[in-house]
C-alpha positions as CSV (number, residue, x, y, z in Angstrom):
1,X,202.3,-150.0,-27.4
2,X,200.4,-148.2,-29.6
3,X,197.5,-148.0,-27.1
4,X,200.4,-146.4,-24.7
5,X,201.7,-144.1,-27.7
6,X,198.5,-143.0,-28.3
7,X,197.4,-142.2,-24.5
8,X,200.4,-140.7,-24.2
9,X,199.2,-137.7,-27.0
10,X,197.5,-135.0,-25.0
11,X,195.9,-137.2,-21.7
12,X,194.6,-134.0,-20.2
13,X,192.0,-133.7,-24.1
14,X,189.0,-136.3,-23.8
15,X,188.1,-138.8,-26.4
16,X,189.2,-137.5,-29.5
17,X,190.5,-141.2,-29.8
18,X,191.1,-142.0,-34.1
19,X,192.3,-138.0,-34.3
20,X,195.1,-139.6,-31.9
21,X,195.6,-142.4,-33.6
22,X,196.9,-140.6,-36.5
23,X,198.5,-137.4,-34.5
24,X,200.5,-140.9,-33.4
25,X,201.3,-141.7,-36.7
26,X,202.0,-138.6,-38.5
27,X,205.4,-138.3,-35.1
28,X,206.6,-141.2,-36.3
29,X,206.2,-140.6,-40.2
30,X,207.1,-143.2,-43.6
31,X,209.9,-143.8,-45.0
32,X,211.0,-141.1,-47.4
33,X,212.7,-142.8,-50.8
34,X,214.0,-142.2,-54.0
35,X,213.2,-143.5,-56.7
36,X,215.1,-145.1,-60.1
37,X,214.2,-141.9,-62.0
38,X,216.0,-140.0,-59.0
39,X,212.4,-138.8,-57.8
40,X,211.8,-138.1,-54.7
41,X,208.7,-139.6,-52.3
42,X,207.8,-137.8,-49.1
43,X,207.6,-140.1,-46.5
44,X,205.6,-137.7,-43.9
45,X,202.2,-137.6,-43.2
46,X,200.0,-134.4,-43.2
47,X,197.1,-134.0,-41.4
48,X,194.3,-131.4,-41.4
49,X,192.1,-130.4,-38.6
50,X,188.8,-129.0,-39.2
51,X,186.1,-128.0,-36.8
52,X,183.8,-126.4,-34.1
53,X,185.4,-124.1,-31.9
54,X,186.4,-125.3,-28.8
55,X,187.1,-128.7,-29.6
56,X,190.7,-128.5,-28.8
57,X,192.0,-128.0,-32.0
58,X,194.9,-125.5,-31.1
59,X,196.3,-127.3,-28.0
60,X,196.7,-130.3,-29.7
61,X,199.1,-128.8,-32.3
62,X,200.7,-127.2,-29.3
63,X,201.2,-130.4,-27.5
64,X,202.6,-132.3,-30.4
65,X,205.0,-129.5,-31.2
66,X,206.0,-130.3,-28.3
67,X,206.8,-133.7,-28.5
68,X,208.3,-133.5,-31.8
69,X,211.8,-133.7,-31.7
70,X,211.8,-130.7,-34.1
71,X,208.2,-129.2,-33.8
72,X,207.8,-125.3,-34.5
73,X,204.1,-124.0,-33.9
74,X,202.8,-120.9,-35.9
75,X,199.9,-119.0,-36.2
76,X,198.2,-118.5,-39.5
77,X,197.0,-115.5,-38.1
78,X,200.4,-113.7,-37.3
79,X,202.1,-115.4,-39.9
80,X,203.1,-114.7,-43.5
81,X,205.2,-116.3,-46.4
82,X,208.0,-115.1,-45.5
83,X,207.6,-116.1,-41.8
84,X,206.3,-119.8,-43.0
85,X,209.2,-119.8,-45.6
86,X,212.4,-117.7,-45.4
87,X,212.8,-113.9,-45.8
88,X,215.5,-111.8,-46.8
89,X,217.2,-109.4,-44.7
90,X,220.1,-106.8,-44.7
91,X,223.1,-107.6,-42.2
92,X,226.4,-106.4,-41.5
93,X,228.9,-109.0,-42.7
94,X,232.2,-108.0,-41.8
95,X,231.8,-104.9,-41.8
96,X,229.8,-104.8,-45.6
97,X,226.0,-104.7,-45.7
98,X,224.7,-108.0,-47.2
99,X,221.3,-109.7,-48.4
100,X,220.8,-113.2,-46.5
101,X,217.8,-115.5,-45.9
102,X,216.7,-116.0,-42.5
103,X,214.8,-119.6,-42.2
104,X,211.1,-119.6,-41.3
105,X,208.9,-122.1,-39.8
106,X,208.8,-124.8,-42.7
107,X,212.7,-124.6,-42.8
108,X,213.3,-124.8,-39.1
109,X,211.0,-127.7,-39.1
110,X,213.3,-129.6,-41.2
111,X,212.2,-133.6,-40.4
112,X,210.2,-132.6,-37.7
113,X,206.4,-131.1,-37.7
114,X,204.9,-127.9,-38.0
115,X,201.9,-127.0,-36.5
116,X,200.0,-124.7,-38.4
117,X,196.9,-123.0,-36.6
118,X,194.0,-121.0,-38.1
119,X,195.2,-121.8,-41.4
120,X,192.3,-120.6,-43.0
121,X,192.8,-117.3,-41.7
122,X,196.2,-116.3,-43.7
123,X,196.2,-114.8,-46.9
124,X,195.8,-116.5,-49.8
125,X,199.5,-115.3,-51.5
126,X,201.0,-116.6,-47.5
127,X,199.3,-119.5,-48.0
128,X,200.4,-120.9,-51.5
129,X,203.8,-120.3,-49.9
130,X,202.9,-124.0,-48.6
131,X,202.0,-126.0,-51.6
132,X,205.8,-126.5,-52.5
133,X,206.8,-127.0,-49.1
134,X,204.2,-129.9,-48.5
135,X,204.7,-132.0,-51.8
136,X,208.0,-131.3,-52.9
137,X,209.5,-130.9,-49.6
138,X,211.5,-128.3,-50.2
139,X,211.8,-124.2,-50.9
140,X,212.7,-122.0,-53.7
141,X,213.6,-118.6,-52.5
142,X,214.2,-115.6,-55.5
143,X,214.8,-112.8,-53.4
144,X,217.0,-109.6,-53.0
145,X,219.5,-111.7,-55.8
146,X,219.7,-114.7,-54.1
147,X,218.6,-117.9,-55.7
148,X,218.5,-120.9,-53.3
149,X,216.5,-123.8,-52.5
150,X,216.1,-124.9,-49.1
151,X,215.0,-128.4,-47.4
152,X,211.9,-128.7,-45.4
153,X,211.3,-132.5,-45.4
154,X,208.6,-132.0,-42.9
155,X,205.1,-132.8,-41.7
156,X,202.5,-130.5,-41.6
157,X,199.7,-130.1,-39.2
158,X,197.0,-128.0,-39.5
159,X,193.6,-126.5,-37.9
160,X,190.9,-124.8,-39.8
161,X,187.5,-123.1,-38.6
162,X,184.7,-123.3,-40.5
163,X,183.8,-120.4,-42.9
164,X,180.1,-120.3,-41.0
165,X,181.1,-120.9,-36.9
166,X,179.6,-124.8,-37.4
167,X,181.4,-128.2,-39.8
168,X,178.0,-129.7,-41.6
169,X,178.5,-133.1,-42.6
170,X,178.2,-134.1,-46.4
171,X,179.4,-130.8,-48.0
172,X,182.3,-130.0,-49.0
173,X,185.0,-128.9,-47.4
174,X,186.8,-126.4,-49.9
175,X,183.0,-124.2,-49.8
176,X,183.1,-124.6,-45.2
177,X,187.0,-123.1,-45.2
178,X,188.3,-121.0,-46.7
179,X,191.3,-122.9,-48.1
180,X,191.9,-124.0,-52.1
181,X,191.3,-127.6,-52.8
182,X,194.8,-127.7,-54.7
183,X,196.1,-127.4,-50.4
184,X,193.4,-129.9,-49.1
185,X,194.0,-132.5,-51.1
186,X,197.9,-132.5,-49.9
187,X,196.6,-133.0,-46.7
188,X,196.9,-137.3,-46.1
189,X,194.4,-137.3,-43.1
190,X,191.4,-134.4,-42.8
191,X,189.7,-135.2,-39.3
192,X,186.2,-133.2,-38.4
193,X,185.9,-132.4,-34.4
194,X,182.2,-131.9,-34.7
195,X,180.4,-130.7,-31.2
196,X,177.3,-132.5,-30.7
197,X,175.9,-132.8,-27.8
198,X,175.3,-136.1,-26.1
199,X,174.4,-136.6,-22.7
200,X,177.1,-139.5,-22.6
201,X,179.7,-137.9,-24.0
202,X,179.3,-134.6,-22.4
203,X,179.1,-136.1,-18.9
204,X,182.0,-137.9,-19.3
205,X,184.0,-134.7,-20.7
206,X,182.7,-132.8,-17.9
207,X,184.4,-134.8,-15.2
208,X,187.2,-135.3,-17.0
209,X,187.4,-131.4,-16.7
210,X,186.7,-131.2,-13.5
211,X,188.9,-133.9,-12.2
212,X,191.9,-132.0,-14.0
213,X,191.3,-129.0,-12.6
214,X,190.6,-130.6,-9.0
215,X,194.5,-132.4,-9.6
216,X,196.0,-128.9,-10.8
217,X,194.5,-127.4,-7.5
218,X,196.3,-129.9,-5.3
219,X,199.2,-129.9,-7.3
220,X,199.4,-126.2,-6.0
221,X,199.0,-126.8,-1.9
222,X,201.5,-129.6,-2.1
223,X,204.5,-130.9,-4.5
224,X,204.4,-134.4,-3.2
225,X,200.2,-135.2,-4.8
226,X,200.1,-137.7,-7.0
227,X,198.3,-137.2,-9.7
228,X,195.1,-139.6,-11.0
229,X,196.6,-142.1,-13.7
230,X,194.5,-140.4,-16.5
231,X,195.5,-137.5,-16.7
232,X,199.6,-138.7,-16.4
233,X,200.7,-139.9,-19.9
234,X,201.7,-143.5,-20.0
235,X,205.5,-142.2,-21.7
236,X,207.1,-140.0,-19.9
237,X,207.4,-136.2,-22.2
238,X,211.2,-136.6,-22.4
239,X,211.2,-140.3,-23.1
240,X,208.3,-140.1,-25.7
241,X,210.8,-137.6,-27.5
242,X,213.7,-139.9,-27.4
243,X,211.6,-142.8,-28.6
244,X,209.9,-140.9,-31.8
245,X,214.3,-139.8,-32.7
246,X,215.4,-143.6,-32.6
247,X,212.4,-145.0,-34.5
248,X,212.6,-142.5,-37.2
249,X,216.0,-143.6,-37.6
250,X,214.2,-147.4,-38.9
251,X,213.2,-147.8,-42.4
252,X,210.7,-150.4,-42.9
253,X,209.9,-152.6,-45.6
254,X,206.8,-153.7,-46.5
255,X,205.9,-157.4,-46.4
256,X,203.9,-159.2,-49.6
257,X,201.1,-159.8,-47.1
258,X,200.8,-155.9,-46.2
259,X,201.2,-154.9,-49.9
260,X,198.3,-157.0,-50.5
261,X,196.2,-156.2,-48.3
262,X,196.3,-152.5,-48.8
263,X,195.7,-153.3,-52.5
264,X,192.8,-155.0,-51.5
265,X,191.3,-151.9,-49.2
266,X,192.6,-149.4,-52.2
267,X,190.2,-151.1,-55.1
268,X,187.8,-152.0,-52.3
269,X,187.0,-148.5,-51.9
270,X,187.7,-147.2,-55.9
271,X,184.3,-149.3,-56.4
272,X,182.7,-147.7,-53.4
273,X,181.7,-144.5,-55.2
274,X,178.3,-142.7,-54.2
275,X,177.1,-142.8,-58.4
276,X,178.8,-144.5,-61.3
277,X,181.1,-141.8,-62.6
278,X,182.1,-140.2,-59.3
279,X,185.4,-140.7,-58.0
280,X,186.0,-142.1,-54.2
281,X,189.6,-141.9,-53.8
282,X,192.8,-141.4,-55.6
283,X,196.4,-143.1,-55.9
284,X,196.6,-140.2,-53.6
285,X,195.8,-142.2,-50.9
286,X,197.4,-145.3,-52.0
287,X,200.1,-143.6,-50.8
288,X,199.1,-142.2,-48.0
289,X,198.1,-146.0,-46.7
290,X,201.4,-147.0,-47.5
291,X,203.2,-143.8,-45.3
292,X,200.7,-144.8,-42.6
293,X,201.3,-148.4,-42.7
294,X,205.0,-147.6,-42.7
295,X,204.6,-145.1,-39.4
296,X,203.1,-147.6,-37.4
297,X,206.3,-150.4,-38.2
298,X,208.4,-147.8,-37.2
299,X,206.3,-146.9,-33.8
300,X,206.4,-150.4,-33.0
301,X,210.6,-150.8,-34.1
302,X,209.7,-153.2,-36.8
303,X,211.9,-153.6,-39.5
304,X,209.0,-154.7,-41.4
305,X,205.5,-154.1,-42.3
306,X,203.0,-156.5,-41.2
307,X,200.0,-156.9,-41.6
308,X,198.8,-155.2,-38.4
309,X,200.2,-152.1,-39.7
310,X,198.6,-152.1,-42.7
311,X,195.6,-153.1,-40.8
312,X,196.1,-150.1,-38.5
313,X,196.6,-147.5,-41.6
314,X,193.3,-148.4,-43.4
315,X,191.6,-147.8,-40.1
316,X,192.6,-144.2,-39.8
317,X,191.7,-144.0,-43.7
318,X,188.5,-145.5,-43.1
319,X,187.7,-143.4,-40.1
320,X,188.9,-140.0,-42.2
321,X,187.3,-140.8,-45.2
322,X,183.4,-141.4,-43.6
323,X,184.0,-138.2,-41.3
324,X,185.0,-136.3,-44.6
325,X,183.9,-137.8,-47.5
326,X,180.7,-139.7,-47.3
327,X,177.9,-139.3,-49.0
328,X,174.3,-140.8,-48.9
329,X,175.3,-143.4,-51.6
330,X,179.1,-143.8,-50.9
331,X,181.9,-142.3,-50.7
332,X,183.2,-139.2,-52.9
333,X,186.7,-137.3,-52.8
334,X,185.7,-134.8,-54.6
335,X,184.0,-133.0,-51.1
336,X,187.3,-133.0,-50.0
337,X,189.8,-132.4,-53.3
338,X,187.5,-130.4,-55.6
339,X,185.1,-126.9,-54.9
340,X,182.2,-129.0,-56.6
341,X,181.0,-132.9,-55.4
342,X,180.3,-135.0,-58.2
343,X,176.5,-134.6,-56.9
344,X,176.4,-130.6,-57.5
345,X,178.4,-131.3,-60.8
346,X,175.5,-133.6,-62.3
347,X,173.1,-131.6,-61.0
348,X,175.4,-128.3,-62.1
349,X,175.1,-129.5,-65.8
350,X,171.0,-130.1,-65.6
351,X,170.1,-126.6,-64.1
352,X,173.0,-124.8,-67.3
353,X,171.3,-127.3,-69.8
354,X,167.8,-126.1,-69.2
355,X,168.4,-122.2,-68.9
356,X,170.1,-122.9,-72.5
357,X,167.3,-124.1,-73.4
358,X,164.7,-122.1,-72.2
359,X,166.7,-119.0,-72.8
360,X,166.1,-119.6,-77.0
361,X,162.4,-120.6,-76.2
362,X,161.7,-117.1,-74.4
363,X,164.3,-115.7,-76.8
364,X,166.0,-113.5,-73.1
365,X,165.5,-114.4,-69.6
366,X,164.5,-117.3,-68.4
367,X,161.5,-117.0,-65.1
368,X,162.9,-118.5,-62.1
369,X,159.6,-120.8,-61.3
370,X,159.8,-122.2,-64.8
371,X,163.5,-123.4,-64.6
372,X,162.0,-125.7,-61.3
373,X,159.1,-127.0,-62.6
374,X,161.0,-128.4,-65.1
375,X,164.2,-129.5,-63.0
376,X,161.7,-131.1,-61.1
377,X,160.4,-133.1,-63.9
378,X,163.8,-134.4,-64.6
379,X,164.1,-135.8,-60.8
380,X,166.1,-132.2,-59.2
381,X,164.8,-131.0,-56.1
382,X,163.7,-127.6,-56.0
383,X,166.3,-126.9,-53.4
384,X,169.4,-127.8,-55.5
385,X,168.0,-126.4,-57.9
386,X,167.7,-123.1,-55.9
387,X,171.6,-123.7,-54.5
388,X,172.9,-124.5,-57.6
389,X,171.7,-120.9,-58.8
390,X,172.5,-118.9,-56.6
391,X,176.0,-120.8,-56.6
392,X,176.1,-119.5,-60.1
393,X,175.0,-116.1,-59.5
394,X,177.8,-115.3,-56.8
395,X,180.6,-116.5,-59.9
396,X,179.1,-114.3,-62.3
397,X,177.7,-117.2,-64.8
398,X,174.2,-115.9,-64.6
399,X,172.4,-112.6,-63.9
400,X,169.2,-111.1,-62.9
401,X,167.9,-108.6,-65.1
402,X,164.7,-109.0,-63.7
403,X,162.8,-109.5,-60.3
404,X,162.4,-113.6,-60.5
405,X,164.6,-113.8,-64.0
406,X,167.7,-115.3,-65.0
407,X,170.1,-114.7,-67.8
408,X,173.0,-116.5,-68.8
409,X,176.1,-114.1,-68.2
């Protein structure tokens, strides 16, 4: 059943199996819970698609917004904070001019999916409006004498392009796309869609696109033409929408076996750090695993979360972590949730220490070559040191009073 669901998501787009699995789980979502201390825990699954231009990100967003029973689409480039949350407007009410609130995209997609394209093109002040909506699932408004809290119990599906054109593996996501780490860390799944030349894969995509265009031409010529089953979703769009709406009314409960499976996987991940004191994953990933497993149970119309659901959640999470949080030594969640990874942080500390020491020796600016030599003696490559020095210069931590000499600010 789950394969039929995944195949029904944008069949015109070739491949992207892991991404479509994640999107299928997002459509069903996990269970929203109220804890004994009256704190609510969201059930909605947030997904971010990052990748090279021309990899069908926008097409996927539009398809999901059509498929979700309460889906909304917005482009980050043309959206403001008020357009996403709520705007205060003046209107005539019974002959009297009053301020009223008009709901934005995140409020209108309550209990659905808000698809926000070009997330990286938004202004910082507009993007900050999403923080509360994504975690607390409500929007606090204090405008024109109106103080209100609006529900935005929606899943967010975002898409962003890398700053420098192409996505680089093993580089911090926050350094590649103009999104703050606190916002990136709120996404349950982050998929990096990379466009790499591969003869076999490219051949399949070319055949798929040509066949799709041919099918479109034949449909124009005659209405009774039956398209190739590869391009027709197994589940009709209207039926699929009703299926999702019904499945979301089910509140699946976790079995002891599924709990144990998720706990074991989480503990295994915690031990798979790239270095001894690096953080491979945080408790947020465990909460995401629970939501994904519940979504899988809903997709199968089950009242209990089985070990199969737990395994599906583990597979999707493993795919996401291997794409965006893997290093040569293991996993490092700081590649996703922080501006600087653990490895970069340790190099940065060494470079800072060396600069301080050499500054005392020279009683002034330190020659760049000397910093590179000393760092190399401590096992840090010249390329890494140069990269960190440039970053420190950009941030204003060091400056260059003379050519090839550095001084701490």
